[in-house]
Phi, psi and omega in degrees: 000316180295322180295318179296318178299321181298314180295324179297320180296318180298314181298314180299319180296319179295318179297316180298322179296319179294318181294330183257015182056036181289137177259130178284127183282139176245163179304145183301132178083000183297317180295318180296324180295322179295317179296316180297320179297323181292330182263007182304141184289130175270099186293326179296316178293318178298319179301315181297313184292317181291321178298316181296319183287325188264339185080007177256145177274087186261112183281159177297320181296322178297315181295325183299332181296341182266347179089165188297309191297312178299320181292320176301319180295318178296316180296321179299319178294324176296316185287328181265004175083010181263004182297135168222174178298332179292342181302326180298314181294320182292327186258316184258350178085006177227141181290166178306315183291325178291317176301316179301317179295322177299314184292325184271346184087000181291344184298343178262013180295157184293338182253020175235125182241112182268110181270356180072206181261128182273000177078009180240169177280346182224164167220162191231146176232113185253151182223139170226179184261225191286143173222150186224126180246012179296128186291344185268001183248161192307316183301313181289324177301316178295323182297329178296323179289330183269355179087021176129156181300322184302334179274355177264356178245134181308132181303323180297325179289315179299316179298319179297313182295323177292331180280339178295145181293322179222139181218125179246139179225153181272121179274091191266052180188166173275152179238125178147191181230009181246174179086176179223151180303140180298132180293135177087355180266127187295312184245121177229134187234138173212145180229154179290147181303334181291348178288347177300332179299332179296320176306313182293322178298327179281349179097010183294139177252342183197149177236155173260135175253002181279082180207183186260017178230353182293339181255018186300332181250032174073190184297321179299312179295323179295311179297321179295325179302310180293322179298312184291324177296315177299315182297330180271358180074030179251109179295155177216161175224158170095007179206158179183176179280353173201173185293331178300316178290317183294330183277345188293136177275166173236143191230140175240138175248119178225132180054035177079006182247136183255117181247132181242158176222136172235157184220149180206164182228142167218050192272336192261138172272326170248121190279112170252329184265117183290146173270133182298142175234186179301329185241355186237144178286154177161190179271162171287120183263154173219038174293326161238148194272353190302310184292320180292323177297322175299317178296321179298315182296321177296314181293322181299327180288349186251358184213170182274329183216126185241134181244133173256122178253113194236134179261111189197180175093174180266127183300140175060029179225137175271357179279125183282144169283148179303324181296325178299312182294318182290312185290325178304317179289324176297319179298316181293318176300330181277348177134356179287143180254350175199140176244124177240122183250162176206188174106331191283352182066010174212158175290144173240181183289178183223160182203172171231145176218122184053036178083355182266132178287141174238111177255102191294324173201130177272358178073194176286156167254306176204093193225326180209190185265003182288157173268114187216147169295146178214178181192166164246127173258132181233133171260121183251119185256133170266181187284356175252013179070020168284142186234133175244135181255130181229159177235132172258120185279129181231164174228125171267124183202132177059038180062028174225154178237120187236150176286136173276096185270341177285125182304325180291321179292316181293321179296322179296320177295317179300319180296321179296314180298318179299329184280342182286147179299143011263020179053048188260002185224161166243140179241122180287166180299335179272358175095010177281129183259126179226156181288148172283136177290131181233000000 
C-alpha cells in the first residue's frame, strides 16, 4: 500500500511539473560536460591531418604532450588552409625544424645543443673577430702584467658576452704542444690547451677554426687543436679531418628556434693552410664557392636561421674584394640568413641582401698591439623569428679592448663604418643596423 502511494505521488508531481513548465534540475555543469565531451579532440584524426599537411610523421601520443588547445589551433590552421611551417612555433612553441628533430631523435645529436627557454621574449647570438693566446706575442705578454686576459677586455664587454645566449669567436691559432711551425710562414701561432678556459671565461659557446692560422703547426697541431677543444667541451665549426667534418654545421635551440652556423675560409694569397677534401684534413674552403654552397644547402634544410661565418678579404683594408661581394650573395641565395666576416684586422662595410645582413668584417677582437676599431655584432631574435642586428663599438689599443662608452666616440665609429663600401647600412646611435633605402 505504501509503495503504491509513493508511485502515485511521483506521477502526480511529474504531471504538475509538465503543467507548470517546470524544469528538472541537473547537477551543476552537467550540460557543459556533455558539450565538452562532444567537442573533445580526436588525436588520431588530428595526427593524420597534421602529418599529411606537414610531411612529418606526427603521432597522436606526441601531440597529446602539448595539450588540447595548442593542437586544436594547429589543426584549425591545417583545416582552413592557413598552415605554414611557422604554425608550429606559433601554436606549440617549437619551430618546424625542432619538431622534426624531436620526432626523428636528431635533437640529441652531437652537433645540436638545446638551450631550452631563456625566459625572455628574445635571445641573442653574438660574434667577434680574431683573438690570440700564443704566449710569445704582445697580447699575452701584456696579459701577464694585467693578471690575465680577462683584465685586458673591458668588464662591460665581458659581462655582455657572458649574458648573450650564444657567442662565437674566431680561434686564430693552433692549440697543443706538438708539431712544428710551418716552414716559410712568417707568422705562426700556438697556445697551450689550458688557454681554452679563457674562451669560457669570456663567455664563448663556440669557436670558428676556418682561418689561416689553425694549421700553423702542421697536421699534428691541427689535429690536436680539434682534440683539445672537444676534450674541453668547446664546439667548433669550419675544420675537420675531411671535408665532411669541415662542412658540418653546429646548431643551437633557444626558445624553440633552431639557429645554425657554418664557417669557411678564403684568407690566404699564398696557401699554407690546406682545404679539407674527401680524404684530407683541413679547413672548409671557399676559394671557389661550390663546396661551401653545398654545405650551406645541407645546413639550411636543418635549421630555421643559418649564419655563415667567413674568413676572407684583404688584411688592413676597408676595400672589399670582388669575391666577398659576389660570394656573400651566393651564400644568401643558397639559404644563408646572415653573413659575418672576419680576417682583415679592421672593420669593413656592411650591407643587406634579400633582407639578410652582410657584415664584411668584424675586425680584431684582441689580437695585436695596434690601435684599431673593433666591435661585437649581435643578432637578436624574437619569438616569431624576427631578427634585429646590432653593433657594440669597441677599440683595440695597447693590447686591450675597451668599450667606447662616450656617445661621440661611438657615433664616430658608426659613421666610419657607414662610409665604407658598399655604404649599405645606417647605424642608429644605439647601434641598430638597418639597410639604406635604394
